[in-house]
C-alpha positions in Angstrom: 38.6 124.4 214.4 41.8 125.7 215.5 42.7 128.5 213.0 46.0 129.1 211.3 47.3 132.5 211.6 49.9 133.7 208.1 53.2 134.9 209.7 53.6 138.6 210.3 56.8 139.0 208.4 55.8 138.2 205.4 57.5 139.2 202.5 56.1 142.5 200.9 56.2 141.1 197.0 54.1 138.3 198.4 51.5 140.2 200.3 50.9 142.3 197.0 50.2 138.6 195.1 47.8 138.2 198.0 46.1 141.3 197.3 45.9 141.4 193.4 44.0 137.9 193.9 41.7 139.8 196.6 40.6 142.4 194.1 40.5 139.7 191.3 38.1 137.3 193.8 36.0 140.5 194.3 35.8 141.8 191.1 34.3 138.3 190.6 31.9 138.0 192.9 31.0 141.5 193.9 31.8 144.5 191.3 28.8 143.9 189.1 25.7 143.9 192.0 28.1 147.2 193.4 28.5 148.6 189.9 24.7 148.5 189.2 23.9 149.9 193.1 26.9 152.2 192.3 24.8 154.0 189.3 21.0 153.9 191.1 22.6 155.2 194.3 24.0 158.2 191.8 21.1 159.2 190.5 19.4 160.0 194.5 23.1 162.9 195.3 24.0 165.6 194.0 26.4 163.6 191.3 23.3 162.2 189.2 24.4 163.6 186.4 27.1 161.2 186.6 24.7 158.0 185.8 22.3 159.9 183.6 25.6 161.0 181.2 26.5 157.2 181.9 23.0 156.3 180.3 23.3 158.2 177.3 26.2 157.0 176.7 25.4 153.4 177.6 22.4 153.4 174.9 24.9 154.3 172.3 27.7 152.0 173.3 24.7 149.0 173.2 26.0 147.4 170.7 30.2 147.5 171.3 30.2 144.1 173.4 28.6 142.0 170.3 30.7 143.7 167.8 34.1 142.8 169.2 34.2 144.7 172.8 36.5 147.3 173.5 40.0 146.1 174.7 42.2 148.6 176.5 46.7 147.5 176.0 47.0 149.6 179.5 44.2 147.5 181.5 45.9 144.2 180.0 49.5 145.1 181.2 48.5 146.2 184.6 51.3 145.4 187.0 48.2 143.8 189.1 47.8 141.1 186.7 51.4 140.1 187.4 51.1 139.9 190.8 48.5 137.7 190.8 50.0 135.4 188.3 52.8 134.9 190.4 50.7 134.0 193.6 49.9 130.5 192.0 51.9 130.8 189.7 50.1 130.9 186.3 51.7 129.9 183.4 50.5 129.7 179.6 52.7 126.6 177.6 52.6 126.7 174.1 52.5 123.3 171.6 52.3 124.6 168.5 52.7 128.2 166.5 49.7 129.6 164.9 48.4 131.5 162.1 48.0 135.5 162.7 46.2 135.6 159.2 43.8 132.8 160.5 41.1 133.3 163.3 40.6 130.5 166.0 38.5 129.0 168.3 40.5 128.3 171.8 38.0 125.3 173.5 39.1 125.7 177.3 38.9 123.3 179.7 38.1 122.7 182.7 36.0 125.8 183.9 36.7 125.1 187.6 35.1 127.9 190.0 36.3 131.1 188.9 38.4 130.2 185.6 41.9 131.9 186.7 43.9 130.4 184.4 41.9 131.6 181.3 41.6 135.0 183.1 45.1 135.5 183.2 46.4 133.8 180.2 43.9 135.6 177.5 42.4 138.6 179.3 45.4 140.0 180.5 49.0 139.8 179.0 51.0 138.6 182.3 52.1 135.5 180.9 53.2 137.2 177.3 50.0 135.7 175.5 51.4 138.5 172.8 54.7 137.1 172.7 53.6 133.6 172.7 51.2 134.2 169.8 52.3 137.0 167.9 49.6 138.9 165.9 46.7 137.4 167.4 43.8 138.7 170.0 42.2 136.7 172.2 38.3 137.6 172.7 37.1 135.4 176.1 33.4 134.4 176.4 31.6 135.4 179.4 28.2 135.8 180.5 25.9 137.7 178.5 24.4 139.1 181.5 27.2 140.6 183.1 27.9 142.8 180.3 23.9 144.3 181.4 26.1 145.9 184.6 26.5 149.6 183.8 30.8 150.3 184.9 30.9 146.5 184.6 31.0 146.0 181.2 33.5 148.6 180.5 35.7 147.0 183.1 35.0 143.6 181.2 35.8 145.0 177.9 39.1 146.4 178.9 40.4 142.8 178.8 39.0 141.5 175.8 35.9 139.9 176.8 32.7 139.2 174.9 29.7 137.7 175.3 29.0 134.5 175.4 26.3 134.4 172.7 26.3 132.9 168.9 26.1 136.6 167.5 29.2 138.2 169.5 31.4 134.8 168.2 30.5 134.7 164.2 31.5 139.2 164.5 34.9 138.4 166.2 35.4 135.0 163.9 34.2 136.7 160.1 36.8 139.4 160.4 38.4 138.0 156.9 41.9 139.6 158.1 42.5 137.3 161.0 44.4 137.7 163.9 41.0 136.9 166.0 40.7 133.9 168.4 37.3 133.4 170.7 38.1 131.2 173.8 34.7 129.5 174.9 35.2 127.7 178.2 33.2 124.7 177.2 32.0 123.6 180.3 30.7 126.5 181.4 29.2 127.8 184.5 27.4 124.5 185.2 31.5 122.3 185.0 32.1 124.9 187.5 29.6 122.3 190.4 32.4 119.4 189.3 35.2 121.3 189.9 36.4 119.4 192.5 40.4 118.7 193.4 41.9 115.9 191.7 38.4 115.7 189.8 38.7 115.2 185.7 35.0 115.6 184.6 34.5 117.6 181.6 30.9 118.6 180.9 31.2 118.1 177.0 29.4 115.2 176.0 26.5 117.1 174.1 27.9 120.4 173.8 28.4 120.8 170.3 27.8 124.2 169.4 31.0 125.6 169.6 31.9 122.6 166.8 29.1 124.1 164.8 30.0 127.6 165.0 33.5 126.5 163.9 32.0 124.4 161.1 30.1 127.8 160.0 32.9 130.1 159.7 35.7 127.5 158.5 37.6 128.1 161.7 40.4 125.6 163.6 39.7 124.6 166.5 42.2 124.1 169.4 41.6 122.3 172.6 43.5 124.0 175.7 44.1 122.1 179.1 44.3 123.9 182.0 46.1 121.8 184.8 45.7 122.4 188.0 42.7 124.7 187.5 40.7 122.1 189.7 43.0 122.5 192.6 42.4 126.0 193.7 39.7 125.5 196.0 37.3 123.0 197.9 33.9 122.8 197.7 30.8 121.4 199.3 30.5 117.9 198.8 27.5 117.8 196.3 27.1 114.6 194.0 24.7 114.1 191.7 21.4 113.2 193.4 21.8 115.2 196.4 19.8 117.6 197.4 22.3 119.9 197.3 23.4 119.2 193.8 19.4 119.5 192.6 19.1 123.3 194.4 22.2 124.2 192.6 21.2 122.8 189.1 17.7 124.3 189.2 19.3 127.4 190.4 21.3 127.6 187.2 18.7 127.0 185.2 16.7 130.0 186.3 19.9 132.3 186.9 22.4 130.9 184.5 24.5 131.3 187.2 26.0 128.3 189.0 26.7 128.3 192.9 28.9 126.2 194.0 29.9 126.2 197.2 33.3 126.7 197.9 35.9 127.6 200.1 39.7 127.9 200.6 41.9 130.6 202.8 41.5 134.2 203.6 43.8 137.1 203.5 45.6 136.6 207.0 44.7 133.6 207.3 45.0 130.1 205.9 41.6 128.0 207.3 38.7 129.2 205.6 37.9 131.9 203.2 37.5 133.0 199.2 40.7 133.4 198.1 41.8 130.4 196.0 45.4 127.8 197.6 48.4 128.8 196.3 48.6 126.3 193.8 50.2 126.1 190.4 48.2 126.2 187.3 49.7 125.3 183.8 47.9 126.1 180.7 48.7 124.1 177.5 47.3 125.2 174.5 47.2 122.2 172.0 47.5 122.0 168.2 44.8 123.2 165.8 42.0 121.3 164.3 41.6 122.2 160.8 37.9 122.9 159.8 36.5 122.8 156.3 33.5 125.6 156.0 30.0 124.6 155.3 26.9 127.2 155.9 24.5 124.6 156.9 26.2 121.4 158.4 24.4 118.1 159.3 24.3 116.5 162.5 26.7 113.5 161.1 29.6 116.8 160.6 29.0 118.3 163.4 28.9 114.6 165.6 32.2 113.9 163.7 34.2 117.0 164.1 33.1 116.8 168.0 34.6 113.3 168.1 38.1 114.2 166.9 38.4 117.2 169.0 37.2 115.4 172.1 40.5 112.7 171.1 42.4 115.9 170.1 42.2 116.9 174.1 42.0 113.1 175.6 46.1 113.4 173.7 46.7 116.9 174.7 46.0 115.7 178.4 47.6 112.3 178.0 50.5 114.0 176.9 51.5 116.1 179.5 49.5 114.9 182.4 53.0 113.1 184.1 54.4 116.7 183.7 52.0 118.2 186.1 51.5 115.9 188.9 48.8 114.1 187.2 48.6 110.1 188.8 49.6 108.3 185.3 46.1 105.9 186.0 44.2 109.1 185.9 42.3 109.9 182.6 39.8 112.7 181.1 36.0 111.5 181.7 32.8 113.4 179.9 29.2 113.7 180.7 
């Protein structure tokens, strides 16, 4: 295999973009484990008091993630995220105004490998979310397990993330003053196993929990499609029925996280590594679907709204696909 090295003379701006993406990949893949190791190691050094004091703080602060979290204006506006946005680049596309006196649920598709579009658009201000949707605060949902990692939980909350459970979502959506958005990558970690370049298969056929949540809170549903999300990485072929897919799905059931075998480029060469390709992402936010409130909706009511949501998502995809270089004969499919 011939390795294609990056040129020596690359503009400083591009180097900073690559560095910003490198820290994000490290954060996504390793920061939780490093945080846990640091917390434990400090206990056996002269700095043990740091972990001890944090443990006390942690006990008092245990429920904060499920109570809306604790976002940081400074973190969301960090220059690091602007460099990361420019690396791909990533764009936020608005198709309709949203009423800041209401709460909303954004259904984000597809999950991709590392949810880059959702991270930049909804967990930072790099693409100007607050300017596109004034008066609204996005709360991206993430697996509960990551909020059990010391230090890392605080980092996640600083971006506005909350645990992906019904209690956390309902707390945000129940705020009568409105102005809140719960962002759900509906396909979840399992959908990452189908995140191949050129793939438009969504794990959505039987994902209806977010629809029931919308009805119970009377919250409008907004479909969001992120064009380019699946183009950032190559993934080892894992078709249904293969031993690799069988192993990945069983590990996902046990651990709650999926383990796609992905690769792209490196920091100083373009042949292999975990740095994503420089491919543009266009995250298109659709029009809200109005939802009537009902405390205990029937399955038929959930199914009917779910069907309306799928239709709206397909319409959003069809209306915009040609703008973002998706072949005309390509359509969404659901599993």
